N, C-alpha and C positions, 0 to 999 in steps of 0.2 A: 743802711738806714731806710731805703725805699721798702724793702721787704718787711722791716719792723713796723713801719707806719701802716702798710697795707694790712698786716696781721692784727695790729692794734684796733683797726676798725671793725674787725670781726664781721666782715661783709664779703660774701662769696664773689660778688661782682668786682670789688676792689682787689681781691686776691687774684682773680683771673686777669684783670687789667694789668696788674703788676707783673704777672708771669709773661704776658705778651710784650710788655715794655722791655723786660729783661732780654727777651729774644731779639727785639729790634736793636737794642743798644749793643748787644753782642755782635750782631751783623755789622753795625756801623763801626764799632771799634776795631773789627777785624778787616774792614775795607779801607780804612785810612788811619794814618798815624794819630796817636793821642797828642793833643796840643798842650804843651806844658803851660801856656798862658791861660788855659781854661781851668786847670786843676785848682789853683788857689781860689779863684772866684767861686767855683762850684762848691768847694768846701766851706767858704764863708757863707754861701747861700744855705747850705745844709745847717750850719751852726745857727743862722738866723731862724730857721724853721724850728730847730730843737729848742732854742732859747724861748721862743714864743710859746711853744707847747709846755715847757717846764714852768713858765710863768702863768699858764692857764689863759693866755690871751688868744682866743680862737680867731678873732678878726685879723690880728697881726700874723698869726701862723698861716692862715689862708692866703693872705697877701704875699707872704714870703714864698709859699708854694707856687703861686701864680707867677711871681717874678723869676723863680728858679726855672719853671717850665718855659717862660718866655725867653730867658737867656739860653736855655738848652736848645730850643728851636732855632734861635739866631745862630748859635754855634754850629748847628747841623746844616745851616744854610736854608732852612725851611721858611723862615720869615726874616725880614730885614728891619733893623731899628730897635 
């Protein structure tokens, strides 16, 4: 989904950011076990993003992306709360 969203933007910067993000995620996922309790919430966050995009609701989609990013940073231990 991440790659598809970045490609849909047709923006070289978004594509480059996505590639770097994939590298970081790969390192994190190989350095610690995947937490099963994060899988379902992450997928629900993805569905919220895709639903908002399908409905053409940019504001809700942007908010859902921000919430997914916030939850991911929390899961990684980068931010708390």
